[in-house]
C-alpha positions as a LaTeX table, in Angstrom:
\begin{tabular}{lrrr}
\hline
Residue & $x$ (\AA) & $y$ (\AA) & $z$ (\AA) \\
\hline
Met1 & $-0.20$ & 0.19 & 0.07 \\
Asp2 & 0.80 & 3.56 & $-0.27$ \\
Pro3 & 0.80 & 5.97 & 2.22 \\
Phe4 & $-2.98$ & 7.47 & 1.23 \\
Glu5 & $-4.16$ & 3.77 & 0.96 \\
Arg6 & $-3.00$ & 2.81 & 3.99 \\
Leu7 & $-4.16$ & 6.15 & 5.63 \\
Ala8 & $-7.76$ & 5.50 & 4.62 \\
Thr9 & $-7.75$ & 1.87 & 4.95 \\
Ala10 & $-7.37$ & 2.87 & 8.69 \\
Ile11 & $-9.26$ & 5.54 & 8.76 \\
Ser12 & $-12.21$ & 2.97 & 7.51 \\
Gly13 & $-11.71$ & 0.80 & 10.42 \\
Gly14 & $-9.52$ & $-1.93$ & 8.24 \\
Thr15 & $-6.15$ & $-3.28$ & 8.85 \\
Pro16 & $-3.31$ & $-1.90$ & 6.09 \\
Asp17 & $-0.18$ & $-3.84$ & 5.02 \\
Arg18 & 1.46 & $-1.91$ & 8.37 \\
Ile19 & 0.15 & 0.79 & 11.00 \\
Pro20 & 0.14 & 3.87 & 10.00 \\
Val21 & 2.29 & 6.23 & 12.17 \\
Ser22 & 3.60 & 10.22 & 12.77 \\
Val23 & 5.28 & 11.98 & 14.84 \\
Trp24 & 4.75 & 16.32 & 14.88 \\
Phe25 & 6.33 & 18.60 & 16.65 \\
His26 & 5.80 & 22.58 & 17.37 \\
Phe27 & 8.70 & 24.07 & 14.93 \\
Gly28 & 8.96 & 27.28 & 16.86 \\
Ser29 & 8.05 & 29.13 & 13.75 \\
Glu30 & 5.56 & 31.74 & 14.23 \\
His31 & 8.23 & 34.69 & 13.22 \\
Leu32 & 8.78 & 33.05 & 9.70 \\
Pro33 & 7.31 & 33.56 & 6.69 \\
Pro34 & 5.21 & 31.26 & 5.28 \\
Asp35 & 7.28 & 29.64 & 3.12 \\
Ala36 & 10.03 & 29.37 & 5.20 \\
Val37 & 7.44 & 27.46 & 7.70 \\
Ala38 & 6.38 & 24.95 & 4.59 \\
Gly39 & 10.32 & 24.33 & 3.91 \\
Leu40 & 10.05 & 23.31 & 7.37 \\
His41 & 7.61 & 20.64 & 7.01 \\
Ala42 & 8.98 & 19.40 & 3.66 \\
Ala43 & 12.41 & 19.27 & 5.48 \\
Phe44 & 10.86 & 17.25 & 8.73 \\
Gln45 & 8.31 & 14.20 & 5.95 \\
Thr46 & 11.95 & 14.27 & 3.50 \\
Ala47 & 13.89 & 12.92 & 6.41 \\
Tyr48 & 11.34 & 10.62 & 7.89 \\
Arg49 & 9.13 & 9.12 & 5.60 \\
Trp50 & 5.87 & 9.41 & 7.61 \\
Asp51 & 2.83 & 7.76 & 6.65 \\
Phe52 & 1.24 & 11.15 & 6.91 \\
Leu53 & 2.14 & 15.02 & 7.96 \\
Lys54 & 0.49 & 16.48 & 10.60 \\
Val55 & 0.70 & 20.68 & 9.44 \\
Met56 & 1.29 & 22.70 & 12.60 \\
Phe57 & $-0.48$ & 26.10 & 12.88 \\
Asp58 & 1.47 & 28.11 & 15.03 \\
Tyr59 & 0.28 & 31.82 & 13.52 \\
Arg60 & $-0.91$ & 33.58 & 16.48 \\
Leu61 & $-3.52$ & 36.74 & 16.70 \\
Asp62 & $-1.67$ & 39.98 & 16.84 \\
Leu63 & $-4.17$ & 41.29 & 19.79 \\
Pro64 & $-4.36$ & 45.35 & 19.81 \\
Pro65 & $-1.85$ & 46.30 & 22.63 \\
Ala66 & $-5.49$ & 48.21 & 23.93 \\
Ala67 & $-6.52$ & 44.83 & 24.49 \\
Asp68 & $-3.92$ & 43.37 & 26.96 \\
Thr69 & $-2.53$ & 46.24 & 28.91 \\
Gly70 & $-4.14$ & 46.36 & 32.36 \\
Pro71 & $-4.98$ & 43.06 & 35.04 \\
Glu72 & $-7.99$ & 42.19 & 33.01 \\
Leu73 & $-8.52$ & 41.65 & 29.28 \\
Asp74 & $-10.43$ & 44.57 & 27.22 \\
Leu75 & $-12.72$ & 42.32 & 25.02 \\
Asp76 & $-14.08$ & 45.27 & 23.40 \\
Ala77 & $-10.77$ & 46.03 & 22.74 \\
Leu78 & $-9.97$ & 42.81 & 21.56 \\
Leu79 & $-13.00$ & 42.74 & 19.52 \\
Asp80 & $-12.59$ & 45.69 & 17.58 \\
Gly81 & $-8.72$ & 46.15 & 17.35 \\
Thr82 & $-7.87$ & 42.10 & 15.89 \\
Asp83 & $-7.45$ & 41.26 & 12.57 \\
Trp84 & $-9.16$ & 38.24 & 12.96 \\
Gly85 & $-8.12$ & 36.14 & 9.39 \\
Ala86 & $-4.29$ & 36.79 & 9.57 \\
Pro87 & $-2.64$ & 34.10 & 11.08 \\
Phe88 & $-5.51$ & 31.75 & 9.50 \\
Ala89 & $-4.52$ & 33.77 & 5.93 \\
Arg90 & $-0.44$ & 33.23 & 6.57 \\
Gln91 & $-1.30$ & 29.86 & 7.73 \\
Arg92 & $-3.18$ & 29.01 & 3.89 \\
Ala93 & $-0.17$ & 30.66 & 2.00 \\
Met94 & 2.10 & 28.12 & 3.91 \\
Leu95 & $-0.37$ & 25.45 & 3.34 \\
Ala96 & $-0.91$ & 26.03 & $-0.69$ \\
Ile97 & 3.14 & 25.76 & $-1.09$ \\
Leu98 & 3.24 & 22.63 & 0.95 \\
Cys99 & 0.57 & 20.90 & $-0.81$ \\
Ala100 & 2.05 & 21.79 & $-3.89$ \\
Glu101 & 5.52 & 20.23 & $-2.81$ \\
Leu102 & 4.59 & 17.21 & $-1.50$ \\
Gly103 & 0.97 & 17.01 & $-1.61$ \\
Ser104 & 0.86 & 13.92 & $-4.14$ \\
Ala105 & 3.53 & 12.00 & $-1.77$ \\
Val106 & 1.91 & 11.89 & 1.33 \\
Pro107 & $-1.39$ & 12.48 & 2.96 \\
Ile108 & $-1.29$ & 16.46 & 4.37 \\
Val109 & $-3.64$ & 16.39 & 7.12 \\
Glu110 & $-4.45$ & 20.51 & 8.64 \\
Thr111 & $-4.31$ & 21.68 & 12.18 \\
Val112 & $-6.90$ & 23.65 & 13.88 \\
Phe113 & $-8.14$ & 24.64 & 17.24 \\
Ser114 & $-11.35$ & 24.99 & 18.49 \\
Pro115 & $-12.62$ & 28.62 & 18.85 \\
Trp116 & $-12.04$ & 28.49 & 22.44 \\
Met117 & $-8.97$ & 26.75 & 23.05 \\
Tyr118 & $-7.43$ & 29.02 & 20.22 \\
Leu119 & $-8.40$ & 31.80 & 22.32 \\
Leu120 & $-6.69$ & 30.33 & 25.23 \\
Arg121 & $-3.86$ & 30.29 & 23.31 \\
His122 & $-3.55$ & 34.09 & 22.77 \\
Val123 & $-4.42$ & 35.50 & 26.13 \\
Gly124 & $-3.74$ & 32.89 & 28.42 \\
Ala125 & $-5.17$ & 30.04 & 29.71 \\
Asp126 & $-4.81$ & 32.03 & 33.12 \\
Arg127 & $-7.49$ & 34.21 & 32.43 \\
Arg128 & $-10.37$ & 31.36 & 31.94 \\
Ala129 & $-11.76$ & 31.67 & 34.92 \\
Ala130 & $-12.16$ & 35.76 & 34.22 \\
Leu131 & $-13.32$ & 35.17 & 30.55 \\
Leu132 & $-16.40$ & 32.93 & 32.17 \\
Asp133 & $-17.28$ & 35.80 & 34.49 \\
Arg134 & $-17.96$ & 37.36 & 30.98 \\
Pro135 & $-20.36$ & 35.12 & 29.20 \\
Glu136 & $-21.82$ & 37.60 & 26.42 \\
Arg137 & $-18.61$ & 39.37 & 25.18 \\
Val138 & $-16.85$ & 36.05 & 25.16 \\
Ala139 & $-19.41$ & 34.68 & 22.99 \\
Ala140 & $-18.35$ & 37.66 & 20.82 \\
Val141 & $-15.17$ & 36.77 & 20.61 \\
Leu142 & $-15.31$ & 33.17 & 19.69 \\
Asp143 & $-18.43$ & 34.00 & 17.70 \\
Arg144 & $-15.66$ & 35.33 & 15.35 \\
Leu145 & $-13.16$ & 32.78 & 15.61 \\
Cys146 & $-15.73$ & 30.33 & 14.73 \\
Glu147 & $-16.31$ & 32.12 & 11.79 \\
Glu148 & $-12.44$ & 32.59 & 10.55 \\
Thr149 & $-11.94$ & 28.41 & 11.35 \\
Cys150 & $-14.65$ & 27.65 & 9.33 \\
Arg151 & $-13.78$ & 29.82 & 6.54 \\
His152 & $-10.30$ & 28.48 & 6.84 \\
Val153 & $-12.07$ & 24.82 & 6.23 \\
Asp154 & $-13.99$ & 26.11 & 3.64 \\
Ala155 & $-10.16$ & 27.19 & 1.86 \\
Val156 & $-8.29$ & 24.18 & 2.49 \\
Arg157 & $-10.67$ & 21.79 & 1.65 \\
Glu158 & $-9.98$ & 23.68 & $-2.16$ \\
Leu159 & $-6.33$ & 23.00 & $-1.56$ \\
Ala160 & $-7.33$ & 18.90 & $-1.77$ \\
Ile161 & $-6.12$ & 18.27 & 1.60 \\
Asp162 & $-6.56$ & 15.06 & 3.30 \\
Gly163 & $-7.80$ & 15.26 & 6.82 \\
Leu164 & $-8.24$ & 18.12 & 9.37 \\
Phe165 & $-7.07$ & 18.01 & 13.13 \\
Phe166 & $-9.01$ & 19.77 & 15.31 \\
Ala167 & $-7.96$ & 20.12 & 18.63 \\
Thr168 & $-10.42$ & 20.98 & 21.74 \\
Leu169 & $-10.32$ & 21.17 & 25.33 \\
Ala170 & $-13.83$ & 19.72 & 25.58 \\
Gly171 & $-12.76$ & 16.35 & 26.79 \\
Asn172 & $-11.73$ & 18.38 & 30.08 \\
Ala173 & $-15.12$ & 20.60 & 30.34 \\
Pro174 & $-18.08$ & 19.01 & 32.53 \\
Pro175 & $-21.34$ & 18.92 & 30.53 \\
Gly176 & $-23.60$ & 21.61 & 31.38 \\
Gly177 & $-21.06$ & 23.89 & 33.18 \\
Ala178 & $-19.87$ & 27.41 & 31.38 \\
Glu179 & $-16.66$ & 26.25 & 29.15 \\
Phe180 & $-17.99$ & 23.14 & 27.51 \\
Glu181 & $-21.38$ & 25.86 & 27.06 \\
Ala182 & $-18.72$ & 28.18 & 25.39 \\
Thr183 & $-16.75$ & 25.77 & 23.85 \\
Ala184 & $-19.10$ & 22.58 & 22.50 \\
Pro185 & $-21.85$ & 24.45 & 19.94 \\
Arg186 & $-19.06$ & 26.08 & 18.26 \\
Asp187 & $-17.05$ & 23.04 & 18.46 \\
Arg188 & $-19.57$ & 20.85 & 16.34 \\
Thr189 & $-20.20$ & 23.95 & 13.51 \\
Val190 & $-16.38$ & 23.47 & 12.60 \\
Leu191 & $-16.24$ & 20.10 & 12.92 \\
Glu192 & $-19.72$ & 20.23 & 10.42 \\
Arg193 & $-18.17$ & 22.70 & 8.51 \\
Ala194 & $-15.53$ & 20.09 & 7.22 \\
Asp195 & $-18.19$ & 16.96 & 7.08 \\
Gly196 & $-16.73$ & 14.68 & 3.89 \\
Leu197 & $-13.34$ & 15.21 & 5.27 \\
Pro198 & $-11.71$ & 13.04 & 7.39 \\
Arg199 & $-12.05$ & 14.45 & 10.74 \\
Phe200 & $-9.58$ & 13.65 & 13.50 \\
Leu201 & $-10.53$ & 14.61 & 17.14 \\
His202 & $-7.87$ & 14.54 & 19.09 \\
Leu203 & $-9.04$ & 15.59 & 22.76 \\
His204 & $-6.28$ & 18.01 & 24.42 \\
Gly205 & $-5.06$ & 16.79 & 28.11 \\
Ala206 & $-4.51$ & 13.11 & 29.64 \\
Gly207 & $-7.99$ & 13.60 & 31.72 \\
Ala208 & $-10.45$ & 14.10 & 29.41 \\
Ala209 & $-13.10$ & 11.87 & 28.80 \\
Thr210 & $-14.84$ & 11.17 & 25.72 \\
Ala211 & $-18.50$ & 9.79 & 26.75 \\
His212 & $-20.24$ & 13.51 & 26.78 \\
Leu213 & $-19.22$ & 14.56 & 23.23 \\
Ala214 & $-20.79$ & 12.11 & 21.59 \\
Ala215 & $-21.97$ & 14.54 & 19.44 \\
Tyr216 & $-18.77$ & 15.58 & 17.74 \\
Pro217 & $-18.86$ & 14.28 & 14.30 \\
Arg218 & $-15.49$ & 12.70 & 13.88 \\
Glu219 & $-13.61$ & 9.96 & 11.45 \\
Val220 & $-10.82$ & 9.15 & 14.08 \\
Leu221 & $-10.46$ & 9.81 & 17.77 \\
His222 & $-7.31$ & 11.17 & 19.27 \\
Arg223 & $-6.09$ & 11.33 & 22.91 \\
Asp224 & $-3.25$ & 11.33 & 25.44 \\
His225 & $-1.41$ & 9.15 & 26.29 \\
Gly226 & $-2.23$ & 7.32 & 29.23 \\
Ala227 & $-5.79$ & 9.05 & 29.66 \\
Ala228 & $-8.01$ & 8.45 & 32.57 \\
Asp229 & $-10.27$ & 6.14 & 31.08 \\
Ser230 & $-8.11$ & 3.47 & 30.31 \\
Gly231 & $-6.52$ & 5.12 & 27.25 \\
Leu232 & $-6.84$ & 3.03 & 23.79 \\
Ala233 & $-8.18$ & 0.10 & 25.40 \\
Gly234 & $-10.73$ & 2.46 & 26.78 \\
Leu235 & $-11.80$ & 3.53 & 23.34 \\
Arg236 & $-11.61$ & 0.39 & 21.61 \\
Arg237 & $-14.26$ & $-0.09$ & 24.31 \\
Thr238 & $-16.76$ & 2.87 & 23.23 \\
Gly239 & $-17.01$ & 1.56 & 19.70 \\
Glu240 & $-14.93$ & 3.88 & 17.51 \\
Arg241 & $-14.13$ & 2.86 & 13.97 \\
Ala242 & $-10.90$ & 4.48 & 14.01 \\
Ile243 & $-8.70$ & 5.49 & 17.26 \\
Met244 & $-5.24$ & 7.15 & 16.98 \\
Gly245 & $-2.49$ & 7.52 & 19.92 \\
Gly246 & 0.27 & 5.12 & 21.47 \\
Leu247 & 3.09 & 6.55 & 22.71 \\
Pro248 & 3.21 & 9.45 & 25.06 \\
Gly249 & 4.10 & 13.16 & 23.93 \\
Asp250 & 5.63 & 14.26 & 27.17 \\
Gly251 & 8.35 & 11.71 & 28.08 \\
Leu252 & 9.33 & 10.45 & 24.74 \\
Thr253 & 12.49 & 12.26 & 24.71 \\
Arg254 & 13.68 & 9.86 & 27.79 \\
Met255 & 12.73 & 6.52 & 26.08 \\
Ser256 & 15.39 & 4.00 & 24.86 \\
Pro257 & 14.84 & 1.96 & 21.95 \\
Val258 & 13.82 & $-0.84$ & 23.76 \\
Ala259 & 11.23 & 1.64 & 26.20 \\
Ile260 & 9.66 & 2.46 & 23.07 \\
Arg261 & 9.55 & $-0.75$ & 21.21 \\
Ser262 & 7.47 & $-1.97$ & 24.16 \\
Ala263 & 5.17 & 0.99 & 24.22 \\
Ile264 & 4.53 & $-0.09$ & 20.69 \\
Ala265 & 3.56 & $-3.48$ & 21.61 \\
Ala266 & 1.65 & $-2.16$ & 24.34 \\
Ala267 & $-0.35$ & 0.21 & 22.02 \\
Ile268 & $-0.78$ & $-2.71$ & 19.62 \\
Asp269 & $-2.15$ & $-4.85$ & 22.19 \\
Ala270 & $-4.45$ & $-2.61$ & 23.77 \\
Ala271 & $-5.88$ & $-1.03$ & 20.34 \\
Gly272 & $-5.50$ & $-3.85$ & 18.03 \\
Arg273 & $-4.37$ & $-3.46$ & 14.02 \\
Ala274 & $-7.49$ & $-2.91$ & 12.73 \\
Gly275 & $-8.87$ & 1.29 & 12.75 \\
Phe276 & $-5.48$ & 2.34 & 14.90 \\
Ile277 & $-2.60$ & 5.28 & 13.86 \\
Leu278 & $-0.03$ & 5.13 & 15.68 \\
Ala279 & 1.23 & 8.48 & 17.25 \\
Pro280 & 2.22 & 10.60 & 20.36 \\
Gly281 & $-0.92$ & 11.47 & 22.17 \\
Cys282 & 0.41 & 15.16 & 21.71 \\
Thr283 & 2.92 & 17.41 & 20.07 \\
Val284 & 6.35 & 16.21 & 20.99 \\
Ser285 & 9.40 & 18.12 & 22.47 \\
Pro286 & 11.55 & 19.28 & 19.38 \\
Ser287 & 14.67 & 18.36 & 20.64 \\
Leu288 & 13.33 & 14.47 & 20.22 \\
Ala289 & 16.11 & 12.57 & 18.73 \\
Arg290 & 16.61 & 11.11 & 15.22 \\
Arg291 & 17.06 & 7.83 & 16.51 \\
Thr292 & 13.99 & 7.57 & 18.81 \\
Met293 & 11.85 & 8.83 & 15.19 \\
Leu294 & 13.41 & 6.28 & 13.28 \\
Ala295 & 13.18 & 3.51 & 15.91 \\
Ile296 & 8.95 & 4.74 & 15.95 \\
Arg297 & 8.81 & 4.50 & 12.29 \\
Asp298 & 10.73 & 1.74 & 11.25 \\
Ser299 & 9.28 & $-0.63$ & 14.05 \\
Asp300 & 9.10 & $-4.26$ & 12.69 \\
Leu301 & 5.92 & $-4.44$ & 15.00 \\
Leu302 & 4.43 & $-2.21$ & 12.53 \\
Arg303 & 4.11 & $-4.78$ & 10.16 \\
Ala304 & 1.34 & $-7.61$ & 10.92 \\
\hline
\end{tabular}
């Protein structure tokens, strides 16, 4: 099988010739123009030949100074003074270059964030409680982010990408609470907008639960290693058609090849070979050694 067939078989719940595998990390590239960021991704894929390339979305919002000068975030200044589409435009420019260079060789999976998660990444997770205390103004901000994210989904679909990796904090938010109510409707809007693309639903955080996210459309469920509800084995018991994970994000840099082989064996034992994609539960450190990545990519355990 080629990488496209291998990934498609796993997403459909089938058993490919070899379990597809990929590893990713943040390149720390927000300061770089789109062509340079595309070059980093292309060089990484060329070096390691993953079964799919998960593209990182590291461009951030340029927050207006007036919005963030005091102890509290000025949401009115944020709404009026932010160019909400700018980071998405830069990401699309990068993705267009990358797809032109590698799109025929490897499946490319674009990353997008839940509007709530994206907001916290920019203004600071320490402001979570203060934001939730102002639900009406925060709703207006989230609506803008949701709108731009949906536009981005529409645009990247035209680039013929091969999947959408959607990261959310909703697995950690109690259903019915203020955070879940701020998160879930907009998450579902973005995921529904991506209908027709393979959707990789990433539940960020080791404590993320799945039971209250049944209404989240997805083709692949991905979550952190060592999750509270038994990780991969727990996901299998829920009846998910395709699951992804099995390797720790945090701690992978400290693992020997022997330990990596044991982790891969344990993941396959828990998940089975059908409908399984081997990957870290979240992003790994960019200091991860080449020999570690090669030990993952070339493991004989991946082939039946």
